[in-house]
C-alpha positions in Angstrom: 64.5 121.2 79.9 64.4 117.4 79.4 61.5 116.2 77.3 59.0 113.8 78.8 60.2 110.2 78.2 58.9 106.8 79.0 60.6 105.5 82.2 62.0 102.6 80.2 63.7 105.0 77.7 65.1 107.1 80.6 66.5 103.9 82.2 68.1 102.9 78.9 69.7 106.4 78.5 71.0 106.3 82.1 72.4 102.8 81.5 74.2 103.9 78.3 75.7 106.9 80.2 76.8 104.7 83.2 78.4 102.3 80.7 80.3 105.2 79.1 78.2 105.1 75.9 77.3 108.8 75.6 76.8 108.7 71.8 74.2 105.9 72.2 72.5 107.9 74.9 72.3 110.9 72.6 71.0 108.9 69.7 68.3 107.2 71.8 67.2 110.6 73.3 67.1 112.1 69.8 65.0 109.3 68.4 62.6 109.3 71.4 62.1 113.1 71.4 62.6 114.0 67.8 65.0 116.7 69.0 67.8 118.2 67.1 71.3 116.8 67.6 72.4 119.9 69.5 69.4 119.8 71.8 69.9 116.1 72.4 73.6 116.5 73.1 72.8 119.4 75.6 70.2 117.4 77.5 72.4 114.3 77.7 75.3 116.4 78.9 73.1 117.7 81.7 72.0 114.3 82.6 75.6 113.0 82.5 76.6 115.8 84.9 73.8 114.7 87.3 74.9 111.1 87.1 78.5 112.1 87.8 77.3 113.6 91.1 75.1 110.6 92.1 77.4 107.9 90.7 80.9 109.4 90.6 82.8 106.1 90.7 80.8 104.4 88.0 80.9 107.4 85.7 84.7 107.8 86.2 85.3 104.1 85.6 83.6 104.2 82.2 84.8 107.6 81.0 86.7 107.3 77.7 90.4 108.1 78.1 90.6 110.2 74.9 93.6 111.0 72.7 95.8 112.3 75.5 95.3 109.2 77.5 96.2 107.0 74.6 99.3 109.0 73.8 100.3 108.7 77.5 99.9 105.0 77.4 101.9 104.7 74.2 104.8 106.8 75.6 104.8 104.8 78.8 104.7 101.5 76.9 107.6 102.7 74.6 109.6 103.6 77.7 109.1 100.2 79.2 110.2 98.5 76.0 113.3 100.7 75.8 114.1 100.0 79.4 113.8 96.3 79.1 116.0 96.1 76.0 113.4 94.3 73.9 114.1 95.1 70.3 111.9 94.9 67.2 
């Protein structure tokens, strides 16, 4: 259950999540509620899931690509370089 927060704090947390800054949202929640890291993470995950339903496009646009995404980009880039004949 999410702790009672000032509306301004909730707005800031939502803004962080919509911008893809989940760690900042967790930190802000934790500071505002004096919750443990685990509790803060769980509550922000729940809020994030709600925002994904109500703002799917914005949440998807700002989702980090992760290690697999970076690896895929690197492989694709290497393939383009090899195909173009550019050498280093």
